[in-house]
N, CA, C and O atoms as CSV, one atom per row, in Angstrom:
chain,resi,resn,atom,element,x,y,z
A,1,UNK,N,N,-51.566,-106.821,179.554
A,1,UNK,CA,C,-50.460,-106.143,180.174
A,1,UNK,C,C,-50.625,-106.194,181.690
A,1,UNK,O,O,-51.740,-106.086,182.201
A,2,UNK,N,N,-49.534,-106.357,182.392
A,2,UNK,CA,C,-49.532,-106.440,183.852
A,2,UNK,C,C,-49.539,-105.025,184.425
A,2,UNK,O,O,-48.712,-104.192,184.054
A,3,UNK,N,N,-50.483,-104.761,185.335
A,3,UNK,CA,C,-50.633,-103.443,185.924
A,3,UNK,C,C,-50.086,-103.429,187.349
A,3,UNK,O,O,-50.443,-104.272,188.172
A,4,UNK,N,N,-49.216,-102.461,187.626
A,4,UNK,CA,C,-48.628,-102.298,188.952
A,4,UNK,C,C,-49.100,-100.979,189.543
A,4,UNK,O,O,-49.017,-99.939,188.888
A,5,UNK,N,N,-49.591,-101.012,190.766
A,5,UNK,CA,C,-49.928,-99.800,191.496
A,5,UNK,C,C,-48.760,-99.484,192.418
A,5,UNK,O,O,-48.434,-100.272,193.306
A,6,UNK,N,N,-48.136,-98.343,192.211
A,6,UNK,CA,C,-47.011,-97.892,193.016
A,6,UNK,C,C,-47.513,-96.846,193.996
A,6,UNK,O,O,-48.090,-95.836,193.593
A,7,UNK,N,N,-47.295,-97.089,195.282
A,7,UNK,CA,C,-47.723,-96.153,196.325
A,7,UNK,C,C,-46.467,-95.580,196.973
A,7,UNK,O,O,-45.753,-96.269,197.700
A,8,UNK,N,N,-46.216,-94.306,196.692
A,8,UNK,CA,C,-44.994,-93.647,197.175
A,8,UNK,C,C,-45.277,-92.167,197.387
A,8,UNK,O,O,-45.759,-91.489,196.479
A,9,UNK,N,N,-44.979,-91.662,198.586
A,9,UNK,CA,C,-45.223,-90.250,198.917
A,9,UNK,C,C,-44.281,-89.299,198.191
A,9,UNK,O,O,-44.708,-88.248,197.713
A,10,UNK,N,N,-43.019,-89.656,198.107
A,10,UNK,CA,C,-41.988,-88.778,197.567
A,10,UNK,C,C,-42.077,-88.743,196.032
A,10,UNK,O,O,-41.877,-89.772,195.385
A,11,UNK,N,N,-42.373,-87.574,195.443
A,11,UNK,CA,C,-42.545,-87.498,193.981
A,11,UNK,C,C,-41.312,-87.940,193.185
A,11,UNK,O,O,-41.454,-88.616,192.166
A,12,UNK,N,N,-40.109,-87.571,193.629
A,12,UNK,CA,C,-38.924,-87.954,192.860
A,12,UNK,C,C,-38.656,-89.460,192.974
A,12,UNK,O,O,-38.229,-90.087,192.005
A,13,UNK,N,N,-38.900,-90.029,194.132
A,13,UNK,CA,C,-38.738,-91.475,194.288
A,13,UNK,C,C,-39.827,-92.214,193.528
A,13,UNK,O,O,-39.577,-93.278,192.961
A,14,UNK,N,N,-41.030,-91.659,193.512
A,14,UNK,CA,C,-42.125,-92.266,192.751
A,14,UNK,C,C,-41.775,-92.298,191.266
A,14,UNK,O,O,-42.037,-93.291,190.588
A,15,UNK,N,N,-41.186,-91.217,190.760
A,15,UNK,CA,C,-40.778,-91.171,189.353
A,15,UNK,C,C,-39.701,-92.217,189.073
A,15,UNK,O,O,-39.781,-92.941,188.081
A,16,UNK,N,N,-38.695,-92.298,189.942
A,16,UNK,CA,C,-37.603,-93.263,189.757
A,16,UNK,C,C,-38.136,-94.698,189.732
A,16,UNK,O,O,-37.783,-95.484,188.853
A,17,UNK,N,N,-38.989,-95.029,190.705
A,17,UNK,CA,C,-39.529,-96.388,190.771
A,17,UNK,C,C,-40.487,-96.675,189.619
A,17,UNK,O,O,-40.525,-97.792,189.104
A,18,UNK,N,N,-41.249,-95.682,189.219
A,18,UNK,CA,C,-42.158,-95.847,188.083
A,18,UNK,C,C,-41.380,-96.163,186.810
A,18,UNK,O,O,-41.810,-96.987,186.002
A,19,UNK,N,N,-40.242,-95.510,186.635
A,19,UNK,CA,C,-39.412,-95.782,185.462
A,19,UNK,C,C,-38.841,-97.199,185.503
A,19,UNK,O,O,-38.753,-97.858,184.467
A,20,UNK,N,N,-38.459,-97.666,186.671
A,20,UNK,CA,C,-37.963,-99.041,186.804
A,20,UNK,C,C,-39.068,-100.027,186.456
A,20,UNK,O,O,-38.853,-100.969,185.694
A,21,UNK,N,N,-40.246,-99.806,187.017
A,21,UNK,CA,C,-41.382,-100.708,186.793
A,21,UNK,C,C,-41.768,-100.720,185.319
A,21,UNK,O,O,-41.967,-101.788,184.740
A,22,UNK,N,N,-41.875,-99.548,184.710
A,22,UNK,CA,C,-42.225,-99.463,183.288
A,22,UNK,C,C,-41.151,-100.106,182.414
A,22,UNK,O,O,-41.457,-100.706,181.384
A,23,UNK,N,N,-39.895,-99.977,182.830
A,23,UNK,CA,C,-38.785,-100.592,182.103
A,23,UNK,C,C,-38.850,-102.110,182.083
A,23,UNK,O,O,-38.248,-102.755,181.224
A,24,UNK,N,N,-39.584,-102.678,183.036
A,24,UNK,CA,C,-39.765,-104.130,183.072
A,24,UNK,C,C,-40.974,-104.576,182.254
A,24,UNK,O,O,-41.299,-105.762,182.208
A,25,UNK,N,N,-41.638,-103.612,181.607
A,25,UNK,CA,C,-42.767,-103.951,180.746
A,25,UNK,C,C,-44.112,-103.936,181.440
A,25,UNK,O,O,-45.100,-104.393,180.865
A,26,UNK,N,N,-44.181,-103.427,182.656
A,26,UNK,CA,C,-45.441,-103.336,183.376
A,26,UNK,C,C,-46.035,-101.950,183.177
A,26,UNK,O,O,-45.309,-100.972,182.998
A,27,UNK,N,N,-47.341,-101.876,183.210
A,27,UNK,CA,C,-48.010,-100.591,183.239
A,27,UNK,C,C,-48.000,-100.127,184.681
A,27,UNK,O,O,-48.376,-100.880,185.580
A,28,UNK,N,N,-47.572,-98.888,184.913
A,28,UNK,CA,C,-47.444,-98.397,186.278
A,28,UNK,C,C,-48.442,-97.284,186.545
A,28,UNK,O,O,-48.400,-96.233,185.907
A,29,UNK,N,N,-49.337,-97.522,187.492
A,29,UNK,CA,C,-50.234,-96.482,187.993
A,29,UNK,C,C,-49.643,-96.006,189.301
A,29,UNK,O,O,-49.087,-96.799,190.060
A,30,UNK,N,N,-49.759,-94.713,189.571
A,30,UNK,CA,C,-49.104,-94.143,190.741
A,30,UNK,C,C,-50.100,-93.566,191.724
A,30,UNK,O,O,-51.155,-93.055,191.350
A,31,UNK,N,N,-49.733,-93.662,192.998
A,31,UNK,CA,C,-50.521,-93.101,194.082
A,31,UNK,C,C,-49.566,-92.499,195.101
A,31,UNK,O,O,-48.472,-93.020,195.320
A,32,UNK,N,N,-49.979,-91.405,195.720
A,32,UNK,CA,C,-49.106,-90.762,196.701
A,32,UNK,C,C,-49.392,-91.221,198.124
A,32,UNK,O,O,-48.660,-90.853,199.043
A,33,UNK,N,N,-50.437,-92.015,198.329
A,33,UNK,CA,C,-50.740,-92.473,199.676
A,33,UNK,C,C,-51.809,-93.544,199.710
A,33,UNK,O,O,-52.400,-93.892,198.688
A,34,UNK,N,N,-52.045,-94.062,200.911
A,34,UNK,CA,C,-52.960,-95.190,201.088
A,34,UNK,C,C,-54.399,-94.847,200.709
A,34,UNK,O,O,-55.077,-95.646,200.063
A,35,UNK,N,N,-54.869,-93.664,201.105
A,35,UNK,CA,C,-56.256,-93.312,200.794
A,35,UNK,C,C,-56.494,-93.259,199.286
A,35,UNK,O,O,-57.491,-93.777,198.783
A,36,UNK,N,N,-55.568,-92.630,198.581
A,36,UNK,CA,C,-55.664,-92.562,197.125
A,36,UNK,C,C,-55.614,-93.965,196.520
A,36,UNK,O,O,-56.315,-94.255,195.550
A,37,UNK,N,N,-54.782,-94.832,197.096
A,37,UNK,CA,C,-54.665,-96.213,196.608
A,37,UNK,C,C,-55.953,-96.987,196.834
A,37,UNK,O,O,-56.382,-97.742,195.961
A,38,UNK,N,N,-56.577,-96.809,198.000
A,38,UNK,CA,C,-57.856,-97.472,198.262
A,38,UNK,C,C,-58.893,-97.058,197.229
A,38,UNK,O,O,-59.629,-97.899,196.714
A,39,UNK,N,N,-58.953,-95.767,196.923
A,39,UNK,CA,C,-59.914,-95.275,195.932
A,39,UNK,C,C,-59.629,-95.870,194.559
A,39,UNK,O,O,-60.547,-96.280,193.849
A,40,UNK,N,N,-58.363,-95.916,194.194
A,40,UNK,CA,C,-57.971,-96.492,192.906
A,40,UNK,C,C,-58.445,-97.939,192.820
A,40,UNK,O,O,-58.962,-98.371,191.790
A,41,UNK,N,N,-58.267,-98.680,193.906
A,41,UNK,CA,C,-58.587,-100.107,193.902
A,41,UNK,C,C,-60.079,-100.395,193.964
A,41,UNK,O,O,-60.490,-101.538,193.766
A,42,UNK,N,N,-60.886,-99.398,194.231
A,42,UNK,CA,C,-62.328,-99.599,194.168
A,42,UNK,C,C,-62.775,-99.775,192.722
A,42,UNK,O,O,-63.754,-100.471,192.450
A,43,UNK,N,N,-62.056,-99.142,191.793
A,43,UNK,CA,C,-62.396,-99.225,190.376
A,43,UNK,C,C,-61.585,-100.260,189.621
A,43,UNK,O,O,-62.081,-100.884,188.683
A,44,UNK,N,N,-60.330,-100.442,190.034
A,44,UNK,CA,C,-59.417,-101.320,189.303
A,44,UNK,C,C,-58.719,-102.258,190.274
A,44,UNK,O,O,-58.547,-101.939,191.450
A,45,UNK,N,N,-58.327,-103.402,189.775
A,45,UNK,CA,C,-57.569,-104.359,190.576
A,45,UNK,C,C,-56.195,-104.543,189.937
A,45,UNK,O,O,-56.071,-105.206,188.907
A,46,UNK,N,N,-55.172,-103.960,190.542
A,46,UNK,CA,C,-53.828,-104.134,189.987
A,46,UNK,C,C,-53.334,-105.563,190.168
A,46,UNK,O,O,-53.791,-106.280,191.058
A,47,UNK,N,N,-52.408,-105.965,189.326
A,47,UNK,CA,C,-51.782,-107.279,189.460
A,47,UNK,C,C,-50.715,-107.266,190.548
A,47,UNK,O,O,-50.479,-108.265,191.227
A,48,UNK,N,N,-50.074,-106.099,190.697
A,48,UNK,CA,C,-48.987,-105.929,191.660
A,48,UNK,C,C,-49.209,-104.616,192.395
A,48,UNK,O,O,-49.605,-103.617,191.794
A,49,UNK,N,N,-48.953,-104.624,193.692
A,49,UNK,CA,C,-48.959,-103.395,194.480
A,49,UNK,C,C,-47.593,-103.282,195.123
A,49,UNK,O,O,-47.146,-104.196,195.816
A,50,UNK,N,N,-46.925,-102.151,194.892
A,50,UNK,CA,C,-45.633,-101.880,195.523
A,50,UNK,C,C,-45.799,-100.642,196.376
A,50,UNK,O,O,-46.333,-99.630,195.922
A,51,UNK,N,N,-45.332,-100.725,197.631
A,51,UNK,CA,C,-45.459,-99.559,198.487
A,51,UNK,C,C,-44.368,-99.492,199.532
A,51,UNK,O,O,-43.798,-100.501,199.948
A,52,UNK,N,N,-44.101,-98.266,199.941
A,52,UNK,CA,C,-43.132,-98.003,200.997
A,52,UNK,C,C,-43.718,-98.490,202.313
A,52,UNK,O,O,-44.874,-98.204,202.625
A,53,UNK,N,N,-42.935,-99.215,203.074
A,53,UNK,CA,C,-43.390,-99.768,204.339
A,53,UNK,C,C,-43.198,-98.802,205.494
A,53,UNK,O,O,-43.445,-99.170,206.642
A,54,UNK,N,N,-42.765,-97.577,205.225
A,54,UNK,CA,C,-42.502,-96.635,206.312
A,54,UNK,C,C,-43.769,-96.288,207.079
A,54,UNK,O,O,-43.706,-95.967,208.266
A,55,UNK,N,N,-44.895,-96.346,206.430
A,55,UNK,CA,C,-46.169,-96.150,207.112
A,55,UNK,C,C,-46.735,-97.527,207.432
A,55,UNK,O,O,-47.567,-98.062,206.700
A,56,UNK,N,N,-46.268,-98.083,208.531
A,56,UNK,CA,C,-46.571,-99.480,208.866
A,56,UNK,C,C,-48.066,-99.774,208.947
A,56,UNK,O,O,-48.513,-100.812,208.459
A,57,UNK,N,N,-48.838,-98.891,209.544
A,57,UNK,CA,C,-50.270,-99.177,209.687
A,57,UNK,C,C,-50.968,-99.180,208.332
A,57,UNK,O,O,-51.814,-100.037,208.076
A,58,UNK,N,N,-50.624,-98.234,207.461
A,58,UNK,CA,C,-51.220,-98.215,206.119
A,58,UNK,C,C,-50.804,-99.444,205.329
A,58,UNK,O,O,-51.614,-100.039,204.618
A,59,UNK,N,N,-49.542,-99.820,205.456
A,59,UNK,CA,C,-49.051,-101.006,204.745
A,59,UNK,C,C,-49.797,-102.243,205.208
A,59,UNK,O,O,-50.225,-103.052,204.383
A,60,UNK,N,N,-49.961,-102.404,206.514
A,60,UNK,CA,C,-50.677,-103.583,207.029
A,60,UNK,C,C,-52.116,-103.588,206.553
A,60,UNK,O,O,-52.639,-104.636,206.171
A,61,UNK,N,N,-52.764,-102.432,206.571
A,61,UNK,CA,C,-54.155,-102.378,206.107
A,61,UNK,C,C,-54.272,-102.743,204.638
A,61,UNK,O,O,-55.184,-103.472,204.248
A,62,UNK,N,N,-53.355,-102.239,203.819
A,62,UNK,CA,C,-53.399,-102.583,202.398
A,62,UNK,C,C,-53.093,-104.048,202.161
A,62,UNK,O,O,-53.730,-104.689,201.325
A,63,UNK,N,N,-52.125,-104.586,202.889
A,63,UNK,CA,C,-51.815,-106.010,202.730
A,63,UNK,C,C,-53.030,-106.851,203.110
A,63,UNK,O,O,-53.365,-107.813,202.419
A,64,UNK,N,N,-53.677,-106.492,204.192
A,64,UNK,CA,C,-54.879,-107.232,204.607
A,64,UNK,C,C,-55.981,-107.112,203.569
A,64,UNK,O,O,-56.704,-108.073,203.304
A,65,UNK,N,N,-56.108,-105.918,202.977
A,65,UNK,CA,C,-57.120,-105.719,201.944
A,65,UNK,C,C,-56.864,-106.634,200.751
A,65,UNK,O,O,-57.777,-107.288,200.246
A,66,UNK,N,N,-55.611,-106.667,200.311
A,66,UNK,CA,C,-55.284,-107.432,199.119
A,66,UNK,C,C,-54.998,-108.892,199.415
A,66,UNK,O,O,-55.422,-109.776,198.671
A,67,UNK,N,N,-54.284,-109.147,200.494
A,67,UNK,CA,C,-53.839,-110.499,200.789
A,67,UNK,C,C,-52.869,-110.969,199.726
A,67,UNK,O,O,-52.714,-110.318,198.693
A,68,UNK,N,N,-52.228,-112.072,199.965
A,68,UNK,CA,C,-51.352,-112.642,198.942
A,68,UNK,C,C,-51.789,-114.073,198.710
A,68,UNK,O,O,-51.490,-114.971,199.497
A,69,UNK,N,N,-52.487,-114.264,197.633
A,69,UNK,CA,C,-52.949,-115.594,197.271
A,69,UNK,C,C,-52.409,-116.001,195.904
A,69,UNK,O,O,-52.811,-117.026,195.353
A,70,UNK,N,N,-51.525,-115.220,195.375
A,70,UNK,CA,C,-51.021,-115.513,194.041
A,70,UNK,C,C,-51.942,-114.923,192.996
A,70,UNK,O,O,-53.068,-114.528,193.299
A,71,UNK,N,N,-51.466,-114.864,191.774
A,71,UNK,CA,C,-52.229,-114.220,190.701
A,71,UNK,C,C,-53.449,-115.028,190.283
A,71,UNK,O,O,-54.390,-114.463,189.725
A,72,UNK,N,N,-53.460,-116.301,190.530
A,72,UNK,CA,C,-54.605,-117.105,190.089
A,72,UNK,C,C,-55.888,-116.720,190.823
A,72,UNK,O,O,-56.981,-116.842,190.272
A,73,UNK,N,N,-55.756,-116.259,192.061
A,73,UNK,CA,C,-56.938,-115.908,192.843
A,73,UNK,C,C,-57.497,-114.546,192.471
A,73,UNK,O,O,-58.573,-114.168,192.934
A,74,UNK,N,N,-56.772,-113.801,191.633
A,74,UNK,CA,C,-57.226,-112.466,191.281
A,74,UNK,C,C,-56.764,-111.400,192.244
A,74,UNK,O,O,-57.061,-110.223,192.042
A,75,UNK,N,N,-56.049,-111.772,193.281
A,75,UNK,CA,C,-55.518,-110.790,194.224
A,75,UNK,C,C,-54.130,-110.364,193.791
A,75,UNK,O,O,-53.360,-111.163,193.259
A,76,UNK,N,N,-53.817,-109.102,194.022
A,76,UNK,CA,C,-52.495,-108.630,193.597
A,76,UNK,C,C,-51.363,-109.156,194.468
A,76,UNK,O,O,-51.554,-109.490,195.638
A,77,UNK,N,N,-50.207,-109.219,193.879
A,77,UNK,CA,C,-48.984,-109.531,194.607
A,77,UNK,C,C,-48.538,-108.233,195.270
A,77,UNK,O,O,-48.435,-107.203,194.604
A,78,UNK,N,N,-48.276,-108.271,196.560
A,78,UNK,CA,C,-47.877,-107.084,197.314
A,78,UNK,C,C,-46.389,-107.166,197.637
A,78,UNK,O,O,-45.923,-108.137,198.233
A,79,UNK,N,N,-45.655,-106.138,197.239
A,79,UNK,CA,C,-44.233,-106.041,197.549
A,79,UNK,C,C,-44.005,-104.727,198.274
A,79,UNK,O,O,-44.341,-103.654,197.771
A,80,UNK,N,N,-43.423,-104.829,199.472
A,80,UNK,CA,C,-43.104,-103.646,200.255
A,80,UNK,C,C,-41.626,-103.333,200.136
A,80,UNK,O,O,-40.811,-104.211,199.852
A,81,UNK,N,N,-41.290,-102.075,200.356
A,81,UNK,CA,C,-39.882,-101.679,200.343
A,81,UNK,C,C,-39.676,-100.607,201.400
A,81,UNK,O,O,-40.620,-99.945,201.831
A,82,UNK,N,N,-38.430,-100.450,201.806
A,82,UNK,CA,C,-38.090,-99.458,202.818
A,82,UNK,C,C,-36.613,-99.118,202.721
A,82,UNK,O,O,-35.836,-99.853,202.112
A,83,UNK,N,N,-36.236,-98.013,203.318
A,83,UNK,CA,C,-34.819,-97.642,203.384
A,83,UNK,C,C,-34.106,-98.397,204.489
A,83,UNK,O,O,-32.878,-98.487,204.490
A,84,UNK,N,N,-34.859,-98.936,205.423
A,84,UNK,CA,C,-34.275,-99.639,206.563
A,84,UNK,C,C,-34.476,-101.146,206.408
A,84,UNK,O,O,-35.502,-101.601,205.903
A,85,UNK,N,N,-33.500,-101.890,206.840
A,85,UNK,CA,C,-33.630,-103.353,206.789
A,85,UNK,C,C,-33.986,-103.876,208.181
A,85,UNK,O,O,-33.217,-104.612,208.800
A,86,UNK,N,N,-35.164,-103.481,208.654
A,86,UNK,CA,C,-35.660,-103.910,209.959
A,86,UNK,C,C,-36.268,-105.305,209.828
A,86,UNK,O,O,-37.302,-105.489,209.186
A,87,UNK,N,N,-35.615,-106.268,210.440
A,87,UNK,CA,C,-36.031,-107.669,210.320
A,87,UNK,C,C,-37.452,-107.866,210.835
A,87,UNK,O,O,-38.206,-108.657,210.269
A,88,UNK,N,N,-37.827,-107.166,211.889
A,88,UNK,CA,C,-39.169,-107.317,212.451
A,88,UNK,C,C,-40.240,-106.796,211.487
A,88,UNK,O,O,-41.288,-107.420,211.319
A,89,UNK,N,N,-39.972,-105.666,210.866
A,89,UNK,CA,C,-40.930,-105.119,209.895
A,89,UNK,C,C,-41.022,-106.044,208.692
A,89,UNK,O,O,-42.114,-106.296,208.183
A,90,UNK,N,N,-39.885,-106.550,208.234
A,90,UNK,CA,C,-39.887,-107.484,207.105
A,90,UNK,C,C,-40.701,-108.734,207.439
A,90,UNK,O,O,-41.555,-109.155,206.659
A,91,UNK,N,N,-40.431,-109.315,208.593
A,91,UNK,CA,C,-41.132,-110.541,208.995
A,91,UNK,C,C,-42.626,-110.283,209.150
A,91,UNK,O,O,-43.442,-111.082,208.690
A,92,UNK,N,N,-42.993,-109.170,209.798
A,92,UNK,CA,C,-44.412,-108.833,209.951
A,92,UNK,C,C,-45.085,-108.674,208.596
A,92,UNK,O,O,-46.212,-109.129,208.402
A,93,UNK,N,N,-44.402,-108.034,207.662
A,93,UNK,CA,C,-44.968,-107.823,206.328
A,93,UNK,C,C,-45.237,-109.145,205.626
A,93,UNK,O,O,-46.298,-109.340,205.034
A,94,UNK,N,N,-44.278,-110.038,205.695
A,94,UNK,CA,C,-44.443,-111.352,205.063
A,94,UNK,C,C,-45.559,-112.137,205.756
A,94,UNK,O,O,-46.363,-112.796,205.098
A,95,UNK,N,N,-45.601,-112.059,207.090
A,95,UNK,CA,C,-46.648,-112.768,207.834
A,95,UNK,C,C,-48.039,-112.203,207.526
A,95,UNK,O,O,-49.025,-112.940,207.542
A,96,UNK,N,N,-48.117,-110.920,207.252
A,96,UNK,CA,C,-49.396,-110.293,206.911
A,96,UNK,C,C,-49.835,-110.637,205.495
A,96,UNK,O,O,-51.011,-110.497,205.156
A,97,UNK,N,N,-48.893,-111.090,204.663
A,97,UNK,CA,C,-49.281,-111.503,203.319
A,97,UNK,C,C,-48.503,-110.877,202.188
A,97,UNK,O,O,-48.799,-111.145,201.024
A,98,UNK,N,N,-47.513,-110.047,202.490
A,98,UNK,CA,C,-46.699,-109.491,201.407
A,98,UNK,C,C,-45.896,-110.602,200.753
A,98,UNK,O,O,-45.459,-111.539,201.421
A,99,UNK,N,N,-45.704,-110.494,199.449
A,99,UNK,CA,C,-44.922,-111.495,198.727
A,99,UNK,C,C,-43.442,-111.330,199.012
A,99,UNK,O,O,-42.696,-112.308,199.057
A,100,UNK,N,N,-43.014,-110.072,199.207
A,100,UNK,CA,C,-41.593,-109.827,199.434
A,100,UNK,C,C,-41.398,-108.447,200.026
A,100,UNK,O,O,-42.321,-107.634,200.088
A,101,UNK,N,N,-40.161,-108.202,200.463
A,101,UNK,CA,C,-39.776,-106.939,201.077
A,101,UNK,C,C,-38.407,-106.575,200.545
A,101,UNK,O,O,-37.465,-107.357,200.672
A,102,UNK,N,N,-38.282,-105.391,199.947
A,102,UNK,CA,C,-37.018,-104.941,199.380
A,102,UNK,C,C,-36.469,-103.771,200.185
A,102,UNK,O,O,-37.225,-102.974,200.740
A,103,UNK,N,N,-35.153,-103.679,200.241
A,103,UNK,CA,C,-34.504,-102.553,200.891
A,103,UNK,C,C,-33.965,-101.625,199.810
A,103,UNK,O,O,-33.265,-102.058,198.895
A,104,UNK,N,N,-34.306,-100.325,199.930
A,104,UNK,CA,C,-33.835,-99.336,198.965
A,104,UNK,C,C,-32.384,-98.992,199.258
A,104,UNK,O,O,-31.960,-99.048,200.412
A,105,UNK,N,N,-31.628,-98.643,198.255
A,105,UNK,CA,C,-32.051,-98.567,196.853
A,105,UNK,C,C,-31.969,-99.945,196.198
A,105,UNK,O,O,-31.060,-100.725,196.483
A,106,UNK,N,N,-32.903,-100.226,195.340
A,106,UNK,CA,C,-32.860,-101.456,194.553
A,106,UNK,C,C,-32.974,-101.077,193.091
A,106,UNK,O,O,-33.447,-99.994,192.747
A,107,UNK,N,N,-32.535,-101.982,192.242
A,107,UNK,CA,C,-32.535,-101.698,190.807
A,107,UNK,C,C,-33.542,-102.582,190.083
A,107,UNK,O,O,-34.231,-103.401,190.693
A,108,UNK,N,N,-33.610,-102.400,188.786
A,108,UNK,CA,C,-34.544,-103.155,187.967
A,108,UNK,C,C,-34.268,-104.649,187.948
A,108,UNK,O,O,-35.198,-105.452,187.881
A,109,UNK,N,N,-32.996,-105.028,188.008
A,109,UNK,CA,C,-32.659,-106.455,187.993
A,109,UNK,C,C,-33.202,-107.167,189.231
A,109,UNK,O,O,-33.756,-108.261,189.129
A,110,UNK,N,N,-33.042,-106.542,190.400
A,110,UNK,CA,C,-33.544,-107.153,191.628
A,110,UNK,C,C,-35.064,-107.201,191.619
A,110,UNK,O,O,-35.655,-108.213,191.994
A,111,UNK,N,N,-35.702,-106.118,191.195
A,111,UNK,CA,C,-37.160,-106.113,191.139
A,111,UNK,C,C,-37.668,-107.156,190.156
A,111,UNK,O,O,-38.646,-107.848,190.438
A,112,UNK,N,N,-37.026,-107.273,189.023
A,112,UNK,CA,C,-37.419,-108.289,188.047
A,112,UNK,C,C,-37.326,-109.682,188.660
A,112,UNK,O,O,-38.237,-110.493,188.498
A,113,UNK,N,N,-36.238,-109.963,189.357
A,113,UNK,CA,C,-36.049,-111.259,190.010
A,113,UNK,C,C,-37.169,-111.519,191.018
A,113,UNK,O,O,-37.725,-112.616,191.060
A,114,UNK,N,N,-37.499,-110.518,191.824
A,114,UNK,CA,C,-38.550,-110.684,192.839
A,114,UNK,C,C,-39.913,-110.890,192.193
A,114,UNK,O,O,-40.717,-111.683,192.684
A,115,UNK,N,N,-40.181,-110.189,191.102
A,115,UNK,CA,C,-41.446,-110.384,190.395
A,115,UNK,C,C,-41.514,-111.754,189.731
A,115,UNK,O,O,-42.591,-112.341,189.621
A,116,UNK,N,N,-40.380,-112.257,189.292
A,116,UNK,CA,C,-40.336,-113.619,188.751
A,116,UNK,C,C,-40.599,-114.634,189.861
A,116,UNK,O,O,-41.355,-115.586,189.664
A,117,UNK,N,N,-39.986,-114.438,191.016
A,117,UNK,CA,C,-40.213,-115.332,192.155
A,117,UNK,C,C,-41.691,-115.358,192.562
A,117,UNK,O,O,-42.221,-116.400,192.949
A,118,UNK,N,N,-42.346,-114.196,192.470
A,118,UNK,CA,C,-43.747,-114.093,192.868
A,118,UNK,C,C,-44.696,-114.584,191.779
A,118,UNK,O,O,-45.907,-114.633,191.997
A,119,UNK,N,N,-44.170,-114.947,190.617
A,119,UNK,CA,C,-45.001,-115.468,189.543
A,119,UNK,C,C,-45.643,-114.403,188.682
A,119,UNK,O,O,-46.540,-114.707,187.896
A,120,UNK,N,N,-45.207,-113.165,188.811
A,120,UNK,CA,C,-45.774,-112.078,188.025
A,120,UNK,C,C,-45.150,-112.042,186.632
A,120,UNK,O,O,-45.844,-111.867,185.630
A,121,UNK,N,N,-43.829,-112.211,186.587
A,121,UNK,CA,C,-43.100,-112.216,185.333
A,121,UNK,C,C,-42.570,-113.613,185.051
A,121,UNK,O,O,-42.278,-114.363,185.982
A,122,UNK,N,N,-42.441,-113.972,183.776
A,122,UNK,CA,C,-41.875,-115.282,183.456
A,122,UNK,C,C,-40.379,-115.307,183.753
A,122,UNK,O,O,-39.713,-114.272,183.749
A,123,UNK,N,N,-39.868,-116.501,184.010
A,123,UNK,CA,C,-38.417,-116.665,184.281
A,123,UNK,C,C,-37.640,-116.612,183.007
A,123,UNK,O,O,-36.415,-116.729,183.026
């Protein structure tokens, strides 16, 4: 089973996104912040990491920690999301190694498509 680590501060948004992720057949582990996510990743290596890009420094640190080398390398696919469609933040995220950047609100169909593009889910 594919494991996704969801990093989201807002409990209601975390629940909504967790339901979308689980609806796609992924196991969803949840974290409320970067420190908790770092601790989680010391014990487990998720296949996918999804996180809000609003905390730019935490997002960059996590992307650097994980990198994006595809699933064959054993590193997770990192997908960032935000309420704002800031082109500079999106470009920086991709340059740092994120597989993709989504603008909220997004639905399960879009997330499924992005996970297929990243090679996490079959087409």
